[in-house]
C-alpha positions as CSV (number, residue, x, y, z in Angstrom):
1,X,-65.4,-84.7,-54.5
2,X,-64.0,-82.0,-56.8
3,X,-65.2,-82.2,-60.3
4,X,-63.0,-80.5,-62.9
5,X,-64.9,-78.0,-65.1
6,X,-65.6,-79.1,-68.6
7,X,-65.7,-77.0,-71.8
8,X,-68.4,-77.4,-74.4
9,X,-67.6,-76.2,-77.9
10,X,-69.0,-76.4,-81.3
11,X,-69.8,-74.9,-84.6
12,X,-72.7,-74.9,-87.1
13,X,-71.9,-73.7,-90.7
14,X,-74.4,-73.5,-93.6
15,X,-72.8,-73.2,-97.0
16,X,-74.3,-73.0,-100.5
17,X,-72.0,-74.7,-103.0
18,X,-72.6,-73.3,-106.5
19,X,-70.3,-75.8,-108.3
20,X,-68.7,-79.1,-107.5
21,X,-65.9,-78.4,-105.0
22,X,-63.5,-79.7,-102.4
23,X,-63.8,-78.1,-99.0
24,X,-61.3,-78.3,-96.2
25,X,-62.8,-77.9,-92.7
26,X,-60.8,-77.1,-89.5
27,X,-63.5,-77.0,-86.8
28,X,-62.6,-80.1,-84.8
29,X,-60.5,-79.7,-81.7
30,X,-56.9,-80.8,-81.9
31,X,-55.7,-84.0,-80.5
32,X,-55.5,-83.4,-76.8
33,X,-53.3,-85.9,-74.9
34,X,-54.3,-85.9,-71.3
35,X,-57.8,-84.5,-71.8
36,X,-61.0,-86.5,-72.5
37,X,-62.9,-85.4,-75.6
38,X,-66.4,-86.5,-76.6
39,X,-67.3,-85.2,-80.0
40,X,-69.5,-85.5,-83.1
41,X,-68.9,-84.1,-86.6
42,X,-71.6,-84.4,-89.3
43,X,-72.0,-82.9,-92.7
44,X,-75.0,-83.1,-94.9
45,X,-75.6,-82.1,-98.6
46,X,-79.3,-81.2,-99.3
47,X,-80.3,-83.2,-96.2
48,X,-78.3,-86.4,-97.1
49,X,-75.1,-87.4,-95.1
50,X,-71.8,-86.5,-96.8
51,X,-68.6,-88.4,-96.4
52,X,-65.5,-86.8,-94.8
53,X,-61.9,-87.8,-94.8
54,X,-59.8,-86.9,-91.7
55,X,-56.2,-85.7,-92.3
56,X,-53.7,-85.2,-89.5
57,X,-52.2,-81.7,-89.5
58,X,-49.1,-80.2,-87.7
59,X,-49.6,-79.3,-84.1
60,X,-51.9,-82.3,-83.5
61,X,-54.5,-80.6,-85.7
62,X,-57.1,-82.3,-87.7
63,X,-58.5,-81.2,-91.1
64,X,-61.6,-82.8,-92.7
65,X,-61.8,-83.1,-96.5
66,X,-65.2,-83.0,-98.2
67,X,-65.9,-83.4,-101.9
68,X,-69.3,-81.9,-102.7
69,X,-71.7,-81.5,-105.6
70,X,-73.7,-78.2,-105.8
71,X,-76.3,-77.7,-103.1
72,X,-76.7,-76.7,-99.4
73,X,-74.0,-78.0,-97.1
74,X,-74.6,-78.1,-93.3
75,X,-71.7,-78.7,-91.0
76,X,-72.5,-79.5,-87.4
77,X,-69.7,-80.1,-84.8
78,X,-70.0,-80.5,-81.1
79,X,-67.4,-81.5,-78.4
80,X,-67.1,-81.7,-74.7
81,X,-63.6,-81.4,-73.3
82,X,-62.9,-82.6,-69.8
83,X,-59.5,-82.1,-68.1
84,X,-56.4,-80.3,-69.4
85,X,-54.3,-81.3,-72.3
86,X,-50.6,-81.8,-72.0
87,X,-48.4,-78.9,-73.0
88,X,-47.5,-78.9,-76.7
89,X,-44.2,-80.6,-77.5
90,X,-41.4,-78.4,-78.6
91,X,-39.3,-79.6,-81.6
92,X,-36.3,-78.2,-83.4
93,X,-38.5,-78.1,-86.5
94,X,-40.8,-75.8,-84.7
95,X,-38.0,-73.5,-83.8
96,X,-36.9,-73.3,-87.5
97,X,-40.4,-73.0,-89.0
98,X,-41.8,-70.4,-86.6
99,X,-38.8,-68.1,-86.7
100,X,-39.2,-67.5,-90.4
101,X,-41.3,-64.7,-92.0
102,X,-44.6,-66.0,-93.4
103,X,-47.4,-64.7,-95.7
104,X,-49.3,-62.7,-93.1
105,X,-46.6,-62.3,-90.5
106,X,-43.9,-60.4,-92.3
107,X,-41.3,-60.2,-89.5
108,X,-38.5,-59.2,-91.9
109,X,-40.3,-56.0,-92.6
110,X,-40.9,-55.1,-88.9
111,X,-37.4,-55.8,-87.5
112,X,-36.6,-52.1,-87.0
113,X,-40.0,-51.4,-85.3
114,X,-39.6,-54.4,-83.0
115,X,-36.1,-53.6,-81.9
116,X,-36.8,-50.0,-81.3
117,X,-39.9,-50.6,-79.2
118,X,-38.6,-53.6,-77.2
119,X,-34.9,-52.9,-76.9
120,X,-33.4,-54.4,-73.8
121,X,-36.2,-56.8,-72.9
122,X,-35.1,-60.4,-72.8
123,X,-37.3,-63.3,-74.1
124,X,-39.6,-64.3,-71.4
125,X,-42.8,-63.3,-69.5
126,X,-41.8,-59.6,-69.5
127,X,-41.3,-59.5,-73.3
128,X,-44.6,-61.3,-74.0
129,X,-46.5,-58.9,-71.7
130,X,-44.8,-55.9,-73.3
131,X,-45.6,-57.0,-76.9
132,X,-49.2,-57.8,-75.9
133,X,-49.8,-54.5,-74.3
134,X,-48.1,-52.5,-77.1
135,X,-50.2,-54.2,-79.8
136,X,-53.3,-53.8,-77.7
137,X,-52.8,-50.1,-77.4
138,X,-51.7,-49.5,-81.0
139,X,-54.7,-51.2,-82.6
140,X,-58.5,-50.7,-82.4
141,X,-60.7,-53.7,-82.7
142,X,-62.9,-53.0,-85.8
143,X,-64.5,-55.9,-87.6
144,X,-64.2,-55.6,-91.4
145,X,-61.5,-53.0,-91.3
146,X,-58.8,-55.2,-92.7
147,X,-59.2,-57.6,-95.7
148,X,-58.5,-61.3,-95.5
149,X,-55.4,-61.0,-97.6
150,X,-53.7,-58.2,-95.6
151,X,-50.9,-59.0,-93.2
152,X,-49.2,-57.6,-90.1
153,X,-47.6,-54.7,-91.9
154,X,-50.9,-53.4,-93.2
155,X,-52.5,-54.0,-89.8
156,X,-49.9,-51.8,-88.2
157,X,-50.3,-49.1,-90.8
158,X,-54.1,-49.0,-90.5
159,X,-54.0,-49.5,-86.7
160,X,-57.2,-51.6,-86.8
161,X,-58.1,-55.2,-87.1
162,X,-59.7,-58.2,-85.6
163,X,-58.3,-61.1,-83.6
164,X,-56.3,-62.7,-86.4
165,X,-54.8,-59.3,-87.2
166,X,-53.8,-58.7,-83.6
167,X,-52.3,-62.2,-83.4
168,X,-50.3,-61.9,-86.7
169,X,-48.8,-58.5,-85.6
170,X,-47.8,-60.1,-82.3
171,X,-46.2,-63.0,-84.2
172,X,-44.4,-60.8,-86.6
173,X,-42.9,-58.6,-83.8
174,X,-41.8,-61.6,-81.8
175,X,-40.1,-63.3,-84.8
176,X,-38.4,-60.0,-85.5
177,X,-37.0,-60.3,-82.0
178,X,-35.8,-63.9,-82.7
179,X,-38.6,-65.5,-80.7
180,X,-40.4,-68.4,-82.5
181,X,-44.1,-67.5,-82.7
182,X,-47.1,-69.1,-84.3
183,X,-50.9,-68.7,-84.6
184,X,-53.5,-70.9,-82.9
185,X,-57.2,-71.0,-84.0
186,X,-59.2,-71.7,-80.8
187,X,-62.6,-72.0,-79.2
188,X,-62.7,-69.3,-76.6
189,X,-65.2,-69.5,-73.7
190,X,-66.0,-66.0,-72.5
191,X,-65.4,-64.4,-75.9
192,X,-67.9,-61.7,-76.8
193,X,-69.3,-61.7,-79.4
194,X,-68.8,-65.4,-79.8
195,X,-66.9,-66.6,-82.9
196,X,-63.8,-68.6,-83.8
197,X,-60.9,-66.9,-82.2
198,X,-57.2,-66.5,-83.0
199,X,-54.2,-66.0,-80.7
200,X,-50.5,-66.0,-80.9
201,X,-48.2,-68.5,-79.2
202,X,-44.6,-67.8,-78.4
203,X,-41.8,-70.2,-77.6
204,X,-40.2,-68.9,-74.3
205,X,-39.0,-70.6,-71.1
206,X,-39.0,-74.0,-72.8
207,X,-42.7,-74.0,-73.9
208,X,-45.4,-72.5,-76.0
209,X,-47.3,-69.7,-74.3
210,X,-50.3,-67.7,-75.3
211,X,-50.3,-64.0,-76.2
212,X,-53.7,-62.5,-76.9
213,X,-53.5,-58.7,-77.3
214,X,-57.2,-58.4,-77.7
215,X,-57.8,-59.5,-74.0
216,X,-61.3,-60.7,-75.1
217,X,-61.2,-64.1,-73.5
218,X,-59.2,-65.8,-70.6
219,X,-56.3,-67.7,-72.1
220,X,-56.6,-70.6,-69.6
221,X,-60.0,-71.5,-71.0
222,X,-59.0,-71.8,-74.7
223,X,-59.4,-75.0,-76.7
224,X,-57.1,-75.5,-79.6
225,X,-58.5,-76.2,-83.1
226,X,-55.5,-75.6,-85.5
227,X,-51.9,-74.4,-85.3
228,X,-49.8,-72.8,-88.1
229,X,-47.5,-70.0,-89.3
230,X,-50.4,-67.6,-89.7
231,X,-54.1,-67.5,-90.7
232,X,-53.3,-69.1,-94.0
233,X,-52.7,-72.4,-92.1
234,X,-55.6,-72.2,-89.7
235,X,-58.8,-71.1,-91.6
236,X,-61.9,-72.9,-90.5
237,X,-63.0,-73.3,-94.1
238,X,-61.3,-73.3,-97.5
239,X,-62.8,-74.3,-100.8
240,X,-61.2,-75.3,-104.1
241,X,-62.4,-76.0,-107.6
242,X,-65.7,-74.2,-107.2
243,X,-67.5,-71.4,-105.4
244,X,-69.2,-71.6,-102.0
245,X,-71.1,-69.0,-100.0
246,X,-71.1,-69.0,-96.2
247,X,-74.7,-68.4,-95.5
248,X,-74.7,-68.9,-91.7
249,X,-72.1,-69.4,-89.0
250,X,-72.7,-70.1,-85.3
251,X,-69.9,-70.9,-82.8
252,X,-70.4,-72.1,-79.2
253,X,-67.8,-72.1,-76.4
254,X,-68.8,-72.3,-72.8
255,X,-67.3,-73.7,-69.5
256,X,-69.2,-75.5,-66.8
257,X,-67.2,-73.6,-64.2
258,X,-66.3,-70.0,-63.5
259,X,-64.1,-68.3,-66.1
260,X,-60.6,-68.0,-64.8
261,X,-58.9,-64.7,-64.2
262,X,-56.2,-63.7,-66.7
263,X,-53.0,-61.9,-65.7
264,X,-51.3,-60.7,-68.9
265,X,-47.9,-61.0,-67.1
266,X,-48.3,-64.7,-66.4
267,X,-47.2,-67.5,-68.7
268,X,-50.3,-69.5,-69.9
269,X,-50.4,-72.5,-72.2
270,X,-53.4,-73.7,-74.2
271,X,-54.9,-76.7,-72.5
């Protein structure tokens, strides 16, 4: 009997809250129709359980809200995903939302570049492969080279970045070519070094397909966490009303089977 590989993902965050605050966590996997998910999310404040409120987010995402007093917060999340999720639904609202420029994907400022570099390539697998390869050759992967408030234009000017910067430049170029595009935060088996990962998704051929110009992990193994216009919508942690220091972060993403091959010219959906 064939047993479909499972994916085991998780995160452990240690935070020091200096004042009372509200934290928004996005570490739990998105709702995955068609897949079986076994998961556990727990947060403690100075060793005592803390209460969380789950909020449904666009793209079947789930945020968890936490109100905390000062102290040490420990977030522990674990999940096992079996099977493949159904392909994400495509809505007219998606087409409108993800064609527009956004905070970190300033497509309106990159129209001339996009049309010059990709003239004559129709939306589809060839265009996604071309944009992925172009961004991958234009940028160098350098952690810490771009600040968290910089967008696609600054990334292109500096020619460096990390996964979120690669993804946001891909998104901006595709939107400039009238292709709806969005960012997905994911767990990525095979990623090295292991961390939260960010990829672009483009709406072509009737569905959402992954574009990852970093080529750091096979796209078919990804597990979705959050979906949004850019990194502003998909951060794994945001805090409001008080300061918090991220003391420790550990991410896990492995598969029980062999990691799949990844052909950049093939259309792949997050499942």
